[in-house]
Structures are given as structure tokens and as C-alpha cells.
C-alpha positions as a Markdown table, in Angstrom:
| # | Residue | x | y | z |
|---|---|---|---|---|
| 1 | Met | -0.1 | -0.3 | 0.1 |
| 2 | Ser | 1.3 | 3.3 | -1.2 |
| 3 | Asn | 2.5 | 5.5 | 1.8 |
| 4 | Lys | 2.4 | 8.8 | -0.5 |
| 5 | Lys | -0.3 | 11.8 | 0.6 |
| 6 | Lys | -3.4 | 11.8 | -2.2 |
| 7 | Ile | -3.7 | 14.5 | -4.3 |
| 8 | Leu | -7.3 | 15.5 | -5.8 |
| 9 | Ile | -6.7 | 18.1 | -8.8 |
| 10 | Leu | -9.9 | 19.2 | -9.9 |
| 11 | Ala | -10.4 | 21.2 | -13.2 |
| 12 | Ser | -12.0 | 22.1 | -16.4 |
| 13 | Glu | -9.7 | 20.9 | -18.6 |
| 14 | Gln | -9.4 | 17.8 | -20.0 |
| 15 | Phe | -6.3 | 16.2 | -18.6 |
| 16 | Gly | -3.0 | 16.7 | -20.4 |
| 17 | Phe | -4.4 | 20.0 | -22.4 |
| 18 | Ser | -3.5 | 22.0 | -19.3 |
| 19 | Thr | 0.4 | 21.7 | -19.2 |
| 20 | Thr | 1.1 | 23.3 | -16.0 |
| 21 | Leu | -1.1 | 20.5 | -14.5 |
| 22 | Phe | 0.3 | 17.7 | -16.9 |
| 23 | Lys | 3.6 | 18.9 | -15.8 |
| 24 | Tyr | 2.7 | 19.2 | -11.6 |
| 25 | Cys | 1.1 | 15.6 | -12.3 |
| 26 | Glu | 4.4 | 14.5 | -14.5 |
| 27 | Tyr | 7.0 | 15.8 | -12.2 |
| 28 | Ala | 5.7 | 15.1 | -8.8 |
| 29 | Arg | 3.5 | 11.4 | -9.5 |
| 30 | Asn | 6.9 | 10.1 | -7.4 |
| 31 | Asp | 5.8 | 12.1 | -4.7 |
| 32 | Phe | 2.1 | 12.3 | -4.5 |
| 33 | Glu | -1.0 | 10.4 | -5.7 |
| 34 | Phe | -2.7 | 12.1 | -8.2 |
| 35 | Thr | -6.6 | 11.9 | -8.8 |
| 36 | Tyr | -7.6 | 14.6 | -11.4 |
| 37 | Val | -11.4 | 15.0 | -12.1 |
| 38 | Cys | -12.0 | 16.8 | -15.4 |
| 39 | Trp | -14.5 | 17.2 | -18.0 |
| 40 | Asp | -14.5 | 15.4 | -21.3 |
| 41 | Tyr | -14.3 | 17.6 | -24.3 |
| 42 | Asp | -13.7 | 14.3 | -27.0 |
| 43 | Leu | -10.2 | 15.2 | -27.2 |
| 44 | Pro | -7.6 | 12.8 | -27.4 |
| 45 | Lys | -7.3 | 10.9 | -24.1 |
| 46 | Met | -3.6 | 11.2 | -22.4 |
| 47 | Asn | -2.1 | 8.3 | -20.0 |
| 48 | Leu | 0.1 | 8.9 | -16.9 |
| 49 | Pro | 1.4 | 6.0 | -14.8 |
| 50 | Gly | 0.3 | 6.6 | -11.5 |
| 51 | Val | -2.4 | 9.3 | -12.1 |
| 52 | Lys | -6.2 | 8.6 | -12.1 |
| 53 | Val | -8.3 | 10.5 | -14.6 |
| 54 | Ile | -11.8 | 10.9 | -14.2 |
| 55 | Tyr | -13.6 | 11.9 | -17.0 |
| 56 | Val | -17.3 | 14.1 | -16.9 |
| 57 | Ser | -19.7 | 14.6 | -19.5 |
| 58 | Arg | -20.0 | 17.7 | -21.5 |
| 59 | Glu | -23.2 | 16.6 | -22.9 |
| 60 | Ser | -26.8 | 19.0 | -22.1 |
| 61 | Asn | -26.4 | 22.8 | -22.3 |
| 62 | Leu | -24.8 | 25.3 | -19.8 |
| 63 | Ile | -26.6 | 25.3 | -16.7 |
| 64 | Val | -26.5 | 20.8 | -16.9 |
| 65 | Arg | -23.1 | 20.5 | -17.6 |
| 66 | Asn | -21.5 | 22.9 | -15.2 |
| 67 | Ile | -24.0 | 21.3 | -12.3 |
| 68 | Lys | -23.0 | 17.9 | -13.0 |
| 69 | Leu | -19.2 | 18.8 | -13.4 |
| 70 | Leu | -19.4 | 20.3 | -9.9 |
| 71 | Arg | -21.2 | 17.1 | -8.6 |
| 72 | Ala | -18.6 | 15.4 | -9.8 |
| 73 | Phe | -15.7 | 17.6 | -8.2 |
| 74 | His | -17.9 | 17.0 | -4.6 |
| 75 | Lys | -18.8 | 13.1 | -4.7 |
| 76 | Glu | -14.9 | 12.3 | -5.5 |
| 77 | Ile | -14.2 | 14.6 | -2.5 |
| 78 | Gln | -15.9 | 12.3 | -0.2 |
| 79 | Tyr | -13.1 | 9.4 | -0.6 |
| 80 | Gly | -10.9 | 11.3 | 1.6 |
| 81 | Tyr | -7.7 | 12.9 | 0.4 |
| 82 | Asp | -4.8 | 15.1 | 1.6 |
| 83 | Leu | -5.3 | 17.9 | -0.1 |
| 84 | Val | -8.1 | 18.8 | -3.0 |
| 85 | Phe | -6.0 | 20.9 | -5.4 |
| 86 | Ala | -8.4 | 23.1 | -7.5 |
| 87 | Thr | -8.3 | 25.5 | -10.5 |
| 88 | Tyr | -11.0 | 28.1 | -11.0 |
| 89 | Ser | -14.6 | 26.4 | -12.2 |
| 90 | Arg | -17.6 | 28.4 | -12.0 |
| 91 | Gly | -18.9 | 27.4 | -8.7 |
| 92 | Ile | -16.0 | 25.9 | -7.3 |
| 93 | Ser | -16.6 | 28.0 | -4.0 |
| 94 | Ile | -20.1 | 26.2 | -3.6 |
| 95 | Val | -18.4 | 22.9 | -3.4 |
| 96 | Lys | -15.7 | 24.4 | -1.0 |
| 97 | Leu | -18.1 | 24.7 | 1.2 |
| 98 | Leu | -20.3 | 22.1 | 1.3 |
| 99 | Asn | -17.3 | 19.9 | 1.8 |
| 100 | Gly | -16.0 | 22.3 | 5.0 |
| 101 | His | -14.1 | 19.1 | 5.9 |
| 102 | Ala | -11.9 | 19.0 | 3.1 |
| 103 | Asn | -8.1 | 20.4 | 3.1 |
| 104 | Phe | -8.7 | 23.0 | 0.2 |
| 105 | Ala | -6.7 | 24.9 | -1.7 |
| 106 | Ile | -7.2 | 26.8 | -5.1 |
| 107 | Tyr | -5.0 | 27.6 | -8.1 |
| 108 | Ile | -5.3 | 30.9 | -10.2 |
| 109 | Asp | -3.3 | 31.2 | -13.4 |
| 110 | Thr | -5.6 | 33.9 | -15.3 |
| 111 | Leu | -7.8 | 36.6 | -15.0 |
| 112 | Gly | -10.6 | 37.1 | -17.6 |
| 113 | Val | -9.0 | 37.2 | -20.8 |
| 114 | Met | -12.6 | 37.8 | -23.1 |
| 115 | Ser | -12.8 | 40.1 | -25.5 |
| 116 | Ser | -15.6 | 41.9 | -24.0 |
| 117 | Lys | -15.0 | 44.3 | -21.6 |
| 118 | Ile | -18.2 | 43.6 | -19.8 |
| 119 | Lys | -17.5 | 39.8 | -20.0 |
| 120 | Arg | -14.0 | 40.0 | -18.2 |
| 121 | Thr | -15.5 | 42.6 | -15.4 |
| 122 | Val | -18.2 | 40.2 | -14.6 |
| 123 | Tyr | -15.6 | 36.8 | -14.6 |
| 124 | Asn | -13.3 | 39.4 | -12.5 |
| 125 | Leu | -15.9 | 40.1 | -10.3 |
| 126 | Val | -17.0 | 36.6 | -9.9 |
| 127 | Leu | -13.7 | 35.3 | -9.6 |
| 128 | Lys | -13.0 | 37.3 | -6.6 |
| 129 | Leu | -16.2 | 36.7 | -4.5 |
| 130 | Glu | -15.3 | 33.1 | -4.9 |
| 131 | Leu | -12.3 | 33.7 | -3.5 |
| 132 | Ser | -13.3 | 34.8 | -0.5 |
| 133 | Ser | -14.3 | 31.7 | 0.1 |
| 134 | Phe | -10.9 | 30.0 | 0.6 |
| 135 | Asn | -7.8 | 31.0 | 2.5 |
| 136 | Lys | -5.3 | 28.6 | 0.6 |
| 137 | Val | -5.0 | 31.0 | -2.5 |
| 138 | Ser | -1.8 | 30.4 | -4.9 |
| 139 | Val | -1.6 | 32.5 | -8.3 |
| 140 | Ile | 0.9 | 32.3 | -11.1 |
| 141 | Ser | 2.1 | 35.7 | -10.4 |
| 142 | Asn | 3.3 | 38.2 | -7.6 |
| 143 | Glu | 0.9 | 40.9 | -10.1 |
| 144 | Ile | -2.0 | 38.4 | -10.4 |
| 145 | Gly | -2.3 | 38.5 | -6.6 |
| 146 | Lys | -2.1 | 42.2 | -6.4 |
| 147 | Lys | -4.7 | 42.4 | -9.4 |
| 148 | Leu | -7.2 | 40.2 | -6.9 |
| 149 | Arg | -6.1 | 42.1 | -4.2 |
| 150 | Leu | -5.3 | 39.1 | -2.1 |
| 151 | Lys | -4.1 | 39.7 | 1.2 |
| 152 | Lys | -2.1 | 36.2 | 1.0 |
| 153 | Phe | -1.3 | 34.3 | -1.6 |
| 154 | His | 1.0 | 31.4 | -3.0 |
| 155 | Ile | 3.2 | 31.8 | -6.1 |
| 156 | Leu | 3.5 | 28.9 | -8.1 |
| 157 | Pro | 5.2 | 30.5 | -11.2 |
| 158 | Leu | 5.1 | 29.3 | -14.9 |
| 159 | Gly | 7.5 | 26.8 | -16.3 |
| 160 | Gly | 8.5 | 25.8 | -19.8 |
| 161 | Ala | 9.4 | 22.6 | -21.7 |
| 162 | Cys | 12.8 | 22.2 | -23.8 |
| 163 | Tyr | 11.9 | 21.6 | -26.7 |
| 164 | Ser | 15.3 | 21.3 | -29.1 |
| 165 | Asn | 19.1 | 21.1 | -28.1 |
| 166 | Leu | 20.5 | 21.8 | -30.8 |
| 167 | Thr | 22.8 | 24.6 | -31.2 |
| 168 | Lys | 21.4 | 26.1 | -34.4 |
| 169 | Ser | 22.9 | 29.1 | -36.4 |
| 170 | Leu | 20.9 | 32.1 | -37.1 |
| 171 | Gly | 22.2 | 32.4 | -41.0 |
| 172 | Gln | 18.6 | 31.6 | -42.2 |
| 173 | Leu | 15.7 | 32.6 | -39.5 |
| 174 | Cys | 13.2 | 30.1 | -38.9 |
| 175 | Leu | 10.3 | 31.7 | -36.8 |
| 176 | Leu | 8.2 | 29.8 | -34.8 |
| 177 | Tyr | 4.9 | 30.5 | -33.2 |
| 178 | Val | 3.4 | 27.9 | -31.3 |
| 179 | Gly | 0.0 | 28.4 | -29.2 |
| 180 | Thr | -3.1 | 29.4 | -29.5 |
| 181 | Leu | -4.8 | 31.7 | -32.6 |
| 182 | Ser | -7.6 | 32.5 | -30.4 |
| 183 | Asn | -8.1 | 36.2 | -29.6 |
| 184 | Arg | -4.0 | 36.7 | -30.6 |
| 185 | Asn | -4.1 | 38.2 | -33.8 |
| 186 | Ile | -1.5 | 36.3 | -35.0 |
| 187 | Leu | -2.5 | 37.3 | -38.6 |
| 188 | Glu | -0.7 | 40.6 | -37.8 |
| 189 | Ser | 2.5 | 38.8 | -37.2 |
| 190 | Val | 1.8 | 36.9 | -40.6 |
| 191 | Lys | 1.3 | 40.5 | -42.7 |
| 192 | Gly | 4.3 | 41.8 | -40.2 |
| 193 | Phe | 6.3 | 38.9 | -41.9 |
| 194 | His | 5.5 | 39.7 | -45.0 |
| 195 | Glu | 6.3 | 43.0 | -44.8 |
| 196 | Tyr | 10.0 | 41.8 | -44.0 |
| 197 | Ile | 9.3 | 39.4 | -47.3 |
| 198 | Lys | 9.0 | 42.5 | -49.6 |
| 199 | Leu | 12.4 | 43.8 | -47.8 |
| 200 | His | 14.3 | 40.6 | -48.1 |
| 201 | Ser | 13.5 | 40.6 | -52.2 |
| 202 | Ala | 14.6 | 44.1 | -52.5 |
| 203 | Asn | 17.8 | 43.4 | -50.7 |
| 204 | Glu | 20.2 | 41.2 | -52.1 |
| 205 | Thr | 22.4 | 41.2 | -49.0 |
| 206 | Ile | 19.9 | 39.1 | -46.8 |
| 207 | Ala | 21.5 | 36.0 | -49.0 |
| 208 | Ile | 18.6 | 33.1 | -47.3 |
| 209 | Pro | 14.8 | 34.1 | -47.2 |
| 210 | Pro | 13.6 | 33.5 | -43.8 |
| 211 | Ser | 10.7 | 31.0 | -43.0 |
| 212 | Phe | 7.9 | 31.3 | -40.4 |
| 213 | Thr | 6.0 | 28.1 | -38.6 |
| 214 | Ile | 2.9 | 28.4 | -37.3 |
| 215 | Val | 1.6 | 25.4 | -34.7 |
| 216 | Gly | -1.8 | 26.1 | -33.5 |
| 217 | Asp | -5.6 | 26.1 | -34.3 |
| 218 | Gly | -8.5 | 28.9 | -32.6 |
| 219 | Ser | -11.7 | 28.9 | -32.0 |
| 220 | Asn | -13.0 | 31.4 | -34.6 |
| 221 | Gly | -11.3 | 30.4 | -37.8 |
| 222 | Glu | -8.4 | 31.7 | -37.4 |
| 223 | Leu | -6.3 | 29.5 | -39.0 |
| 224 | Lys | -8.0 | 29.6 | -42.5 |
| 225 | Glu | -7.9 | 33.3 | -41.9 |
| 226 | Ile | -4.1 | 33.1 | -42.0 |
| 227 | Thr | -4.2 | 29.7 | -44.5 |
| 228 | Asp | -5.7 | 32.3 | -46.6 |
| 229 | Tyr | -3.7 | 35.5 | -46.7 |
| 230 | Ile | -1.0 | 33.2 | -47.1 |
| 231 | Lys | -2.1 | 31.9 | -50.5 |
| 232 | Asn | -3.7 | 34.9 | -51.8 |
| 233 | Asn | -0.2 | 36.6 | -51.3 |
| 234 | Asn | 2.0 | 33.5 | -52.8 |
| 235 | Leu | 3.7 | 33.1 | -49.7 |
| 236 | Glu | 3.3 | 29.0 | -48.9 |
| 237 | Asn | 7.1 | 28.9 | -49.9 |
| 238 | Tyr | 8.2 | 31.2 | -46.9 |
| 239 | Ile | 5.3 | 30.8 | -44.2 |
| 240 | Phe | 3.9 | 27.2 | -43.0 |
| 241 | Thr | 1.0 | 26.6 | -41.0 |
| 242 | Lys | 0.8 | 23.0 | -38.8 |
| 243 | Gly | -2.9 | 23.1 | -37.0 |
| 244 | Tyr | -2.5 | 22.0 | -33.4 |
| 245 | Val | 0.4 | 19.3 | -32.6 |
| 246 | Pro | 0.7 | 17.6 | -29.5 |
| 247 | Gln | 3.2 | 18.5 | -27.1 |
| 248 | Gly | 5.3 | 14.8 | -27.3 |
| 249 | Glu | 5.4 | 15.9 | -31.2 |
| 250 | Leu | 7.0 | 19.2 | -31.1 |
| 251 | Gly | 10.7 | 18.4 | -30.7 |
| 252 | Pro | 11.3 | 18.0 | -34.3 |
| 253 | Ile | 9.4 | 21.6 | -35.6 |
| 254 | Phe | 11.7 | 23.5 | -32.7 |
| 255 | Asp | 14.5 | 21.9 | -34.4 |
| 256 | Gln | 14.0 | 23.1 | -37.3 |
| 257 | Ala | 13.6 | 26.5 | -36.3 |
| 258 | Asn | 15.9 | 29.2 | -34.1 |
| 259 | Ile | 13.3 | 32.2 | -33.5 |
| 260 | Gly | 10.6 | 32.5 | -31.1 |
| 261 | Val | 7.8 | 34.3 | -32.0 |
| 262 | Ser | 5.3 | 35.4 | -28.6 |
| 263 | Tyr | 2.8 | 37.4 | -30.0 |
| 264 | Val | 0.5 | 38.7 | -27.5 |
| 265 | Pro | -2.2 | 41.5 | -28.3 |
| 266 | Ile | -0.8 | 44.5 | -25.8 |
| 267 | Arg | -4.2 | 44.7 | -23.5 |
| 268 | Ser | -4.9 | 45.5 | -19.9 |
| 269 | Tyr | -6.0 | 42.0 | -19.7 |
| 270 | Tyr | -2.9 | 40.4 | -21.0 |
| 271 | Gln | -0.9 | 42.2 | -19.1 |
| 272 | Tyr | 0.0 | 40.3 | -16.4 |
| 273 | Gln | 0.0 | 36.6 | -18.4 |
| 274 | Pro | 3.2 | 35.0 | -18.4 |
| 275 | Pro | 3.1 | 33.4 | -21.7 |
| 276 | Thr | 4.1 | 29.9 | -21.9 |
| 277 | Lys | 5.7 | 30.1 | -25.3 |
| 278 | Thr | 8.3 | 32.9 | -24.0 |
| 279 | Tyr | 9.8 | 30.2 | -21.4 |
| 280 | Glu | 9.3 | 27.3 | -23.6 |
| 281 | Tyr | 11.5 | 29.5 | -26.5 |
| 282 | Leu | 13.9 | 30.6 | -24.1 |
| 283 | Ile | 14.9 | 26.8 | -22.4 |
| 284 | Ser | 15.4 | 25.9 | -25.9 |
| 285 | Gly | 18.0 | 28.9 | -26.2 |
| 286 | Phe | 15.7 | 30.8 | -29.2 |
| 287 | Pro | 16.2 | 34.7 | -28.8 |
| 288 | Val | 12.3 | 35.7 | -29.0 |
| 289 | Ile | 10.6 | 38.2 | -30.9 |
| 290 | Ala | 8.2 | 39.6 | -28.3 |
| 291 | Thr | 5.1 | 41.5 | -27.8 |
| 292 | Ala | 5.8 | 44.4 | -25.0 |
| 293 | Thr | 3.5 | 43.2 | -22.4 |
| 294 | Leu | 4.3 | 43.6 | -18.6 |
| 295 | Ala | 5.3 | 39.8 | -18.5 |
| 296 | Asn | 7.1 | 39.5 | -21.5 |
| 297 | Lys | 9.2 | 42.8 | -20.3 |
| 298 | Ser | 10.0 | 41.1 | -17.3 |
| 299 | Ile | 11.5 | 38.4 | -18.8 |
| 300 | Ile | 13.1 | 39.1 | -21.9 |
| 301 | Gly | 16.6 | 41.0 | -21.9 |
| 302 | Ser | 18.6 | 42.2 | -24.8 |
| 303 | Glu | 20.2 | 39.2 | -24.5 |
| 304 | Ser | 17.6 | 37.2 | -25.3 |
| 305 | Gly | 15.3 | 38.7 | -27.7 |
| 306 | Val | 13.7 | 41.9 | -29.1 |
| 307 | Leu | 10.4 | 43.5 | -27.6 |
| 308 | Ile | 8.0 | 44.8 | -30.3 |
| 309 | Asp | 4.4 | 46.5 | -30.5 |
| 310 | Asp | 1.5 | 44.5 | -31.6 |
| 311 | Asn | 0.8 | 45.6 | -35.0 |
| 312 | Pro | 2.8 | 44.3 | -38.5 |
| 313 | Thr | 5.1 | 47.4 | -38.6 |
| 314 | Ser | 7.0 | 46.7 | -35.4 |
| 315 | Phe | 6.8 | 43.1 | -36.2 |
| 316 | Cys | 8.7 | 43.7 | -39.3 |
| 317 | Glu | 11.1 | 46.0 | -37.4 |
| 318 | Gly | 11.7 | 43.1 | -34.8 |
| 319 | Ile | 12.8 | 40.6 | -37.6 |
| 320 | Arg | 14.8 | 43.6 | -39.1 |
| 321 | Gln | 16.4 | 43.8 | -35.1 |
| 322 | Ile | 17.3 | 40.3 | -34.5 |
| 323 | Gln | 19.0 | 40.2 | -38.9 |
| 324 | Lys | 21.0 | 42.4 | -37.4 |
| 325 | Gln | 21.6 | 41.7 | -34.0 |
| 326 | Lys | 22.1 | 37.9 | -34.3 |
| 327 | Lys | 25.6 | 37.7 | -33.5 |
| 328 | Met | 24.7 | 38.7 | -30.0 |
| 329 | Phe | 22.5 | 36.0 | -29.3 |
| 330 | Asn | 24.0 | 32.6 | -28.2 |
| 331 | Arg | 21.8 | 29.8 | -27.6 |
| 332 | Arg | 23.6 | 27.8 | -25.5 |
| 333 | Leu | 23.8 | 31.1 | -22.9 |
| 334 | Ile | 20.4 | 31.4 | -23.5 |
| 335 | Arg | 19.3 | 28.1 | -22.6 |
| 336 | Glu | 21.4 | 28.1 | -19.3 |
| 337 | Lys | 20.0 | 31.8 | -18.4 |
| 338 | Tyr | 16.2 | 30.3 | -18.3 |
| 339 | Ala | 17.1 | 26.8 | -17.1 |
| 340 | Glu | 15.3 | 27.3 | -13.6 |
| 341 | His | 12.3 | 28.0 | -15.3 |
| 342 | Thr | 12.2 | 24.3 | -16.8 |
| 343 | Trp | 8.8 | 22.6 | -15.6 |
| 344 | Lys | 11.0 | 19.9 | -13.8 |
| 345 | Arg | 12.9 | 22.8 | -11.4 |
| 346 | Val | 9.4 | 24.6 | -10.9 |
| 347 | Val | 8.1 | 21.5 | -9.9 |
| 348 | Glu | 10.8 | 20.3 | -7.6 |
| 349 | Asp | 11.6 | 23.9 | -6.2 |
| 350 | Lys | 8.4 | 25.3 | -6.0 |
| 351 | Phe | 5.0 | 23.1 | -6.6 |
| 352 | Ile | 6.4 | 19.8 | -4.3 |
| 353 | Pro | 7.1 | 22.0 | -1.2 |
| 354 | Leu | 4.3 | 23.6 | -1.4 |
| 355 | Met | 2.0 | 20.9 | -1.8 |
| 356 | Glu | 3.8 | 19.5 | 1.6 |
| 357 | Gln | 3.3 | 22.9 | 3.2 |
| 358 | Leu | -0.2 | 23.0 | 2.4 |
| 359 | Ile | -1.0 | 19.3 | 3.4 |
| 360 | Lys | 0.4 | 19.9 | 6.7 |
| 361 | Gln | -1.7 | 22.8 | 6.9 |
| 362 | Arg | -4.9 | 21.5 | 7.2 |
| 363 | Asn | -7.9 | 23.8 | 8.2 |
């Protein structure tokens, strides 16, 4: 019989599709026994030995399926866990109040990021109200904690995976974007890259044409919009779209690239969200072209990339800066500088100690 402490993770994200939660389980499963309750989005099921996953059907309307998820959370808590570690789902405070005996903690990694200001405001107000039921709150960054006006909180910082250990030169600029296309305005970066291609065609001193690979999909037809732009402007030899690619298959794509693109619209609701992709590029040794959100500004220095505005002209200028300064960027040094942000280090240095602390501090 295992002597490991038992942790129940409650999440709306299907197992494996929240990188953060998956990495917590992957690197801490030798220390804890995990059970993960989540919605079933009919996405491919990911198996991680040592982690039990309980799926909840999303059939029926919005209200009914939310009740089904909360009911599944409540039911599983009854089996007894050393710690219930919840991410935010609508109504999670009700589950907390119904289980006053449980050792409950909640983790917040994002504020409302909807394009509608009204929806963002309502989301954040409800989130703050529900958090008032919890006395053990963890957040992804100090800025998020302050925005939520929390008096006391723990920080569980973002990590990233190393997808490439190659030391590839910057002779040919091979740009790579990996991430969601939803509400990210990635087409603007495509237009900026197009501007650079036009400059490249007119400038014979740039010997090798650059490339731009885009990995990801969106919920509002963004991928089609991008592919249509590529086709209509005869950019098929320069820009390549891959759609959604599982994490386990990203290695070869990273091996073919040497510049990361972290393009996040510079909006108030994105300012404090540390982008996973920024760390993934840096940990893999890539210099990064990143929009100048407060989060990206806190991560990227002159030795690891360039910061730009969120428009095509600035993106084009960012590529030009990388081209001009490419001898400054050393992949080995970049990789070494950001090594402490690998998921393995984050889990070992931050997540595991915090879980042990929260288990001891029972309600």
C-alpha cells in the first residue's frame, strides 16, 4: 500500500490539455498520488502512469453540464484526500462550502481574457467573490495576486519545456509560433512577416530567405484566415501552418527553427499573463520576438530577444533587429540563463514544497 499523500486535482480542462497541471502530475507523481477530475472534451485521452483520471461528460446545456462537473467534484472529495487542489471553475466555492472538512486549496493562473470588457469585468468580479471562500490561494504571479487584491497568497510560477537542444546558427531566420490562435491576432504577425519578405526580396544582402512556422489552432476560424492570406499572397514557400500539434510531437518542429515568436496583443487583460511559449523558446535557446506586455518585459532581456508593439510594422522591425543583431544571441547562454524555469525545476523547487506545506496546514 502506498504511503504517498493523496492529492485530488479539480479542473475544467481535460487532462493533458492544461500544460501546467500535466507537468505538476508528471514531475510530482513519485511524491504524491494524484487523482484528476475534469470535463471530457472528446479530445485524445492522455495516459500518465500513476495518475487516475475521472472524466465528466459535457453533454447537455451550459447550466446542466456545469452542475454535473461540480457534482463530480463533490462526490470524489468524499473518498478522502490529504489535499484538494482546485483550479477555478464556475461555482467552485459552493463545492468548497459543502466540504468544510476537506483540506482545500485553489490555484489561479489567469484573469478574464475575453475580448468583451463586460464579460471580463463580470468574470473577474465573480472570481474575486468566489475566492473569498478560500484561505489557501496560489497564483501564477505576484501581479495576478495584487490584481485580485488578495491579502495572502502563494506563488506557483510558470514553467516551460525544452523542446530542442540543438545549437543552430541564425544564418537563416526560421521563426516559430506555438500556441493558441484564439484572440491573439496572429494574422498581424503574418502581415508583418510579409512586409519583411518584401524587404528581403528588394535587398540582395540578405542571402537566405526566412521562414515562419505557425503551430496551433483557434476557435473562431483564425487558422483559415491565416492560410487564406498565405495563399492569396503567394507565401506558401515562406509561411507554413501546422494546426494543432501534441506536445510530444513538437521536438522536430523546434529543431527546424531558431527564433521564437511570442505574439500576445498588448491589452490590459493580457499584461500580467506570463506566456508559456516565451519560456519554452528561451529554455530551448531561442532568441524571442515578443510583444511588449509587462509579463514579457519582465522575462526578456537584450541578450535574449527583442520587444515590439502589436502591429505588422513593428513585427517586421523586430525581425530586422534580430537579423542585424544575430551575432549577439548565443543559444547556449540563453538556455543556461533560463534553465531554472524548466517544468522539472519549477515542480521540484516550488510545487512539491508548497503541496507538502499545504498538506501539513490542514484547515
